[in-house]
N, CA, C and O atoms as CSV, one atom per row, in Angstrom:
chain,resi,resn,atom,element,x,y,z
A,1,UNK,N,N,112.512,98.941,95.835
A,1,UNK,CA,C,112.023,99.151,94.496
A,1,UNK,C,C,111.793,97.796,93.836
A,1,UNK,O,O,112.586,96.873,94.020
A,2,UNK,N,N,110.734,97.675,93.085
A,2,UNK,CA,C,110.398,96.409,92.457
A,2,UNK,C,C,110.954,96.391,91.024
A,2,UNK,O,O,110.351,96.928,90.095
A,3,UNK,N,N,112.112,95.760,90.883
A,3,UNK,CA,C,112.784,95.765,89.573
A,3,UNK,C,C,112.021,94.951,88.546
A,3,UNK,O,O,112.152,95.206,87.349
A,4,UNK,N,N,111.224,93.973,88.979
A,4,UNK,CA,C,110.389,93.215,88.038
A,4,UNK,C,C,109.380,94.113,87.356
A,4,UNK,O,O,109.138,93.987,86.155
A,5,UNK,N,N,108.791,95.021,88.119
A,5,UNK,CA,C,107.838,95.956,87.527
A,5,UNK,C,C,108.525,96.950,86.594
A,5,UNK,O,O,107.986,97.310,85.548
A,6,UNK,N,N,109.712,97.384,86.983
A,6,UNK,CA,C,110.443,98.314,86.126
A,6,UNK,C,C,110.794,97.655,84.796
A,6,UNK,O,O,110.641,98.268,83.740
A,7,UNK,N,N,111.260,96.421,84.841
A,7,UNK,CA,C,111.619,95.710,83.610
A,7,UNK,C,C,110.364,95.497,82.749
A,7,UNK,O,O,110.429,95.646,81.529
A,8,UNK,N,N,109.223,95.151,83.366
A,8,UNK,CA,C,107.986,94.956,82.606
A,8,UNK,C,C,107.552,96.276,81.948
A,8,UNK,O,O,107.108,96.278,80.800
A,9,UNK,N,N,107.680,97.389,82.669
A,9,UNK,CA,C,107.306,98.689,82.126
A,9,UNK,C,C,108.235,99.056,80.965
A,9,UNK,O,O,107.777,99.565,79.942
A,10,UNK,N,N,109.523,98.802,81.119
A,10,UNK,CA,C,110.473,99.112,80.048
A,10,UNK,C,C,110.155,98.317,78.793
A,10,UNK,O,O,110.225,98.851,77.686
A,11,UNK,N,N,109.805,97.046,78.954
A,11,UNK,CA,C,109.462,96.181,77.817
A,11,UNK,C,C,108.186,96.716,77.143
A,11,UNK,O,O,108.116,96.803,75.917
A,12,UNK,N,N,107.196,97.069,77.945
A,12,UNK,CA,C,105.944,97.583,77.400
A,12,UNK,C,C,106.170,98.871,76.638
A,12,UNK,O,O,105.589,99.062,75.569
A,13,UNK,N,N,107.004,99.761,77.162
A,13,UNK,CA,C,107.271,101.034,76.486
A,13,UNK,C,C,107.934,100.837,75.127
A,13,UNK,O,O,107.755,101.659,74.229
A,14,UNK,N,N,108.694,99.763,74.967
A,14,UNK,CA,C,109.322,99.475,73.675
A,14,UNK,C,C,108.302,98.944,72.678
A,14,UNK,O,O,108.506,99.049,71.469
A,15,UNK,N,N,107.196,98.370,73.176
A,15,UNK,CA,C,106.220,97.740,72.303
A,15,UNK,C,C,105.069,98.626,71.905
A,15,UNK,O,O,104.380,98.319,70.933
A,16,UNK,N,N,104.826,99.725,72.617
A,16,UNK,CA,C,103.699,100.578,72.274
A,16,UNK,C,C,104.204,101.895,71.653
A,16,UNK,O,O,105.239,102.427,72.054
A,17,UNK,N,N,103.464,102.393,70.685
A,17,UNK,CA,C,103.928,103.563,69.940
A,17,UNK,C,C,103.604,104.899,70.619
A,17,UNK,O,O,102.803,105.679,70.103
A,18,UNK,N,N,104.222,105.162,71.771
A,18,UNK,CA,C,104.013,106.434,72.455
A,18,UNK,C,C,105.345,107.039,72.858
A,18,UNK,O,O,106.363,106.351,72.933
A,19,UNK,N,N,105.319,108.297,73.107
A,19,UNK,CA,C,106.486,108.992,73.617
A,19,UNK,C,C,106.130,109.537,74.985
A,19,UNK,O,O,105.093,110.178,75.156
A,20,UNK,N,N,106.979,109.285,75.947
A,20,UNK,CA,C,106.752,109.789,77.300
A,20,UNK,C,C,107.724,110.933,77.552
A,20,UNK,O,O,108.933,110.798,77.366
A,21,UNK,N,N,107.173,112.052,77.976
A,21,UNK,CA,C,107.999,113.213,78.314
A,21,UNK,C,C,107.875,113.466,79.805
A,21,UNK,O,O,106.803,113.290,80.385
A,22,UNK,N,N,108.947,113.869,80.412
A,22,UNK,CA,C,108.942,114.161,81.832
A,22,UNK,C,C,109.335,115.607,82.083
A,22,UNK,O,O,110.024,116.230,81.274
A,23,UNK,N,N,108.894,116.117,83.196
A,23,UNK,CA,C,109.323,117.451,83.628
A,23,UNK,C,C,109.243,117.500,85.135
A,23,UNK,O,O,108.437,116.803,85.752
A,24,UNK,N,N,110.084,118.329,85.721
A,24,UNK,CA,C,110.123,118.478,87.155
A,24,UNK,C,C,108.892,119.274,87.608
A,24,UNK,O,O,108.522,120.271,86.988
A,25,UNK,N,N,108.277,118.825,88.681
A,25,UNK,CA,C,107.128,119.516,89.258
A,25,UNK,C,C,107.443,119.783,90.726
A,25,UNK,O,O,107.866,118.888,91.457
A,26,UNK,N,N,107.234,121.013,91.139
A,26,UNK,CA,C,107.480,121.358,92.552
A,26,UNK,C,C,106.571,120.508,93.429
A,26,UNK,O,O,105.349,120.531,93.278
A,27,UNK,N,N,107.165,119.770,94.332
A,27,UNK,CA,C,106.387,118.930,95.239
A,27,UNK,C,C,105.757,119.734,96.355
A,27,UNK,O,O,106.328,120.720,96.822
A,28,UNK,N,N,104.587,119.313,96.778
A,28,UNK,CA,C,103.884,119.905,97.914
A,28,UNK,C,C,103.739,121.438,97.746
A,28,UNK,O,O,104.031,122.211,98.659
A,29,UNK,N,N,103.293,121.831,96.583
A,29,UNK,CA,C,103.117,123.261,96.308
A,29,UNK,C,C,102.090,123.873,97.262
A,29,UNK,O,O,101.045,123.284,97.537
A,30,UNK,N,N,102.409,125.051,97.750
A,30,UNK,CA,C,101.480,125.773,98.626
A,30,UNK,C,C,100.867,126.979,97.918
A,30,UNK,O,O,100.193,127.798,98.543
A,31,UNK,N,N,101.102,127.082,96.625
A,31,UNK,CA,C,100.543,128.208,95.861
A,31,UNK,C,C,99.027,128.156,95.873
A,31,UNK,O,O,98.440,127.074,95.849
A,32,UNK,N,N,98.388,129.322,95.912
A,32,UNK,CA,C,96.920,129.344,95.890
A,32,UNK,C,C,96.406,128.836,94.540
A,32,UNK,O,O,95.453,128.059,94.485
A,33,UNK,N,N,97.039,129.275,93.466
A,33,UNK,CA,C,96.673,128.807,92.131
A,33,UNK,C,C,97.732,127.800,91.678
A,33,UNK,O,O,98.863,128.174,91.367
A,34,UNK,N,N,97.353,126.516,91.646
A,34,UNK,CA,C,98.282,125.460,91.289
A,34,UNK,C,C,98.100,125.065,89.832
A,34,UNK,O,O,96.996,125.137,89.293
A,35,UNK,N,N,99.173,124.652,89.207
A,35,UNK,CA,C,99.082,124.118,87.856
A,35,UNK,C,C,98.462,122.727,87.929
A,35,UNK,O,O,98.407,122.130,89.004
A,36,UNK,N,N,97.997,122.208,86.800
A,36,UNK,CA,C,97.430,120.865,86.774
A,36,UNK,C,C,98.492,119.852,87.207
A,36,UNK,O,O,98.171,118.870,87.875
A,37,UNK,N,N,99.743,120.080,86.834
A,37,UNK,CA,C,100.829,119.185,87.216
A,37,UNK,C,C,101.001,119.157,88.739
A,37,UNK,O,O,101.215,118.097,89.328
A,38,UNK,N,N,100.903,120.332,89.367
A,38,UNK,CA,C,101.022,120.396,90.830
A,38,UNK,C,C,99.841,119.700,91.501
A,38,UNK,O,O,100.017,119.003,92.501
A,39,UNK,N,N,98.628,119.889,90.952
A,39,UNK,CA,C,97.438,119.223,91.494
A,39,UNK,C,C,97.576,117.708,91.386
A,39,UNK,O,O,97.261,116.979,92.326
A,40,UNK,N,N,98.055,117.236,90.218
A,40,UNK,CA,C,98.235,115.787,90.031
A,40,UNK,C,C,99.329,115.243,90.929
A,40,UNK,O,O,99.239,114.108,91.395
A,41,UNK,N,N,100.363,116.039,91.179
A,41,UNK,CA,C,101.440,115.622,92.081
A,41,UNK,C,C,100.886,115.441,93.496
A,41,UNK,O,O,101.220,114.469,94.175
A,42,UNK,N,N,100.052,116.363,93.934
A,42,UNK,CA,C,99.444,116.266,95.275
A,42,UNK,C,C,98.535,115.042,95.349
A,42,UNK,O,O,98.549,114.317,96.343
A,43,UNK,N,N,97.747,114.812,94.305
A,43,UNK,CA,C,96.861,113.658,94.274
A,43,UNK,C,C,97.661,112.343,94.310
A,43,UNK,O,O,97.315,111.420,95.047
A,44,UNK,N,N,98.722,112.274,93.514
A,44,UNK,CA,C,99.566,111.074,93.499
A,44,UNK,C,C,100.188,110.831,94.870
A,44,UNK,O,O,100.284,109.684,95.307
A,45,UNK,N,N,100.607,111.882,95.546
A,45,UNK,CA,C,101.172,111.756,96.900
A,45,UNK,C,C,100.132,111.236,97.885
A,45,UNK,O,O,100.443,110.402,98.735
A,46,UNK,N,N,98.898,111.724,97.773
A,46,UNK,CA,C,97.825,111.257,98.654
A,46,UNK,C,C,97.529,109.776,98.411
A,46,UNK,O,O,97.386,109.007,99.361
A,47,UNK,N,N,97.437,109.381,97.144
A,47,UNK,CA,C,97.162,107.981,96.817
A,47,UNK,C,C,98.287,107.088,97.318
A,47,UNK,O,O,98.026,106.031,97.892
A,48,UNK,N,N,99.539,107.499,97.110
A,48,UNK,CA,C,100.682,106.707,97.578
A,48,UNK,C,C,100.665,106.584,99.098
A,48,UNK,O,O,100.957,105.517,99.637
A,49,UNK,N,N,100.324,107.673,99.796
A,49,UNK,CA,C,100.264,107.638,101.240
A,49,UNK,C,C,99.195,106.686,101.741
A,49,UNK,O,O,99.421,105.944,102.697
A,50,UNK,N,N,98.029,106.700,101.101
A,50,UNK,CA,C,96.954,105.785,101.491
A,50,UNK,C,C,97.369,104.341,101.251
A,50,UNK,O,O,97.091,103.470,102.076
A,51,UNK,N,N,98.029,104.082,100.132
A,51,UNK,CA,C,98.469,102.726,99.827
A,51,UNK,C,C,99.532,102.272,100.809
A,51,UNK,O,O,99.535,101.115,101.229
A,52,UNK,N,N,100.427,103.162,101.176
A,52,UNK,CA,C,101.500,102.806,102.119
A,52,UNK,C,C,100.940,102.400,103.475
A,52,UNK,O,O,101.501,101.531,104.142
A,53,UNK,N,N,99.827,103.027,103.892
A,53,UNK,CA,C,99.248,102.692,105.199
A,53,UNK,C,C,98.192,101.596,105.105
A,53,UNK,O,O,97.832,101.001,106.120
A,54,UNK,N,N,97.687,101.317,103.890
A,54,UNK,CA,C,96.662,100.310,103.724
A,54,UNK,C,C,96.875,99.579,102.396
A,54,UNK,O,O,96.064,99.720,101.481
A,55,UNK,N,N,97.962,98.795,102.278
A,55,UNK,CA,C,98.267,98.148,101.000
A,55,UNK,C,C,97.278,97.034,100.680
A,55,UNK,O,O,96.573,96.535,101.557
A,56,UNK,N,N,97.244,96.659,99.413
A,56,UNK,CA,C,96.448,95.511,98.996
A,56,UNK,C,C,96.948,94.289,99.764
A,56,UNK,O,O,98.152,94.147,99.973
A,57,UNK,N,N,96.045,93.406,100.186
A,57,UNK,CA,C,96.456,92.264,101.010
A,57,UNK,C,C,97.539,91.384,100.369
A,57,UNK,O,O,98.295,90.719,101.077
A,58,UNK,N,N,97.614,91.381,99.047
A,58,UNK,CA,C,98.619,90.525,98.406
A,58,UNK,C,C,99.973,91.196,98.285
A,58,UNK,O,O,100.919,90.577,97.798
A,59,UNK,N,N,100.094,92.450,98.714
A,59,UNK,CA,C,101.364,93.154,98.571
A,59,UNK,C,C,101.673,93.974,99.823
A,59,UNK,O,O,100.926,94.882,100.190
A,60,UNK,N,N,102.737,93.651,100.440
A,60,UNK,CA,C,103.211,94.445,101.575
A,60,UNK,C,C,104.457,95.196,101.120
A,60,UNK,O,O,105.445,94.561,100.751
A,61,UNK,N,N,104.441,96.522,101.134
A,61,UNK,CA,C,105.631,97.287,100.707
A,61,UNK,C,C,106.860,96.922,101.536
A,61,UNK,O,O,106.775,96.675,102.738
A,62,UNK,N,N,108.004,96.898,100.853
A,62,UNK,CA,C,109.251,96.627,101.538
A,62,UNK,C,C,109.630,97.844,102.380
A,62,UNK,O,O,109.403,98.976,101.952
A,63,UNK,N,N,110.196,97.640,103.551
A,63,UNK,CA,C,110.530,98.767,104.410
A,63,UNK,C,C,111.717,99.595,103.901
A,63,UNK,O,O,111.900,100.736,104.325
A,64,UNK,N,N,112.536,99.020,102.982
A,64,UNK,CA,C,113.672,99.760,102.460
A,64,UNK,C,C,113.875,99.419,100.993
A,64,UNK,O,O,113.405,98.386,100.516
A,65,UNK,N,N,114.565,100.276,100.293
A,65,UNK,CA,C,114.856,100.029,98.879
A,65,UNK,C,C,115.832,98.873,98.749
A,65,UNK,O,O,116.758,98.722,99.546
A,66,UNK,N,N,115.603,98.070,97.737
A,66,UNK,CA,C,116.518,96.986,97.460
A,66,UNK,C,C,117.378,97.358,96.273
A,66,UNK,O,O,116.958,98.139,95.420
A,67,UNK,N,N,118.561,96.815,96.210
A,67,UNK,CA,C,119.442,97.118,95.103
A,67,UNK,C,C,119.068,96.250,93.900
A,67,UNK,O,O,118.463,95.189,94.056
A,68,UNK,N,N,119.425,96.698,92.729
A,68,UNK,CA,C,119.165,95.958,91.487
A,68,UNK,C,C,119.908,94.621,91.558
A,68,UNK,O,O,121.115,94.594,91.800
A,69,UNK,N,N,119.187,93.509,91.347
A,69,UNK,CA,C,119.835,92.207,91.429
A,69,UNK,C,C,120.862,91.958,90.346
A,69,UNK,O,O,121.676,91.042,90.462
A,70,UNK,N,N,120.835,92.761,89.292
A,70,UNK,CA,C,121.814,92.592,88.203
A,70,UNK,C,C,123.021,93.431,88.490
A,70,UNK,O,O,123.968,93.440,87.704
């Protein structure tokens, strides 16, 4: 996990006037009629999978999670 990005995101969220709400979405839904959240979850999974197999040349994903340096 990239803690630098997490810290940058946390700082940005404190500076912009928005509220972020989260909710659980069933992963890899096989329902014929999917909610928009389920469709977006599938799309996000596809994008992440493509990036994992073909990352930007300046970034190679770490093979394992790293612990928080703090």
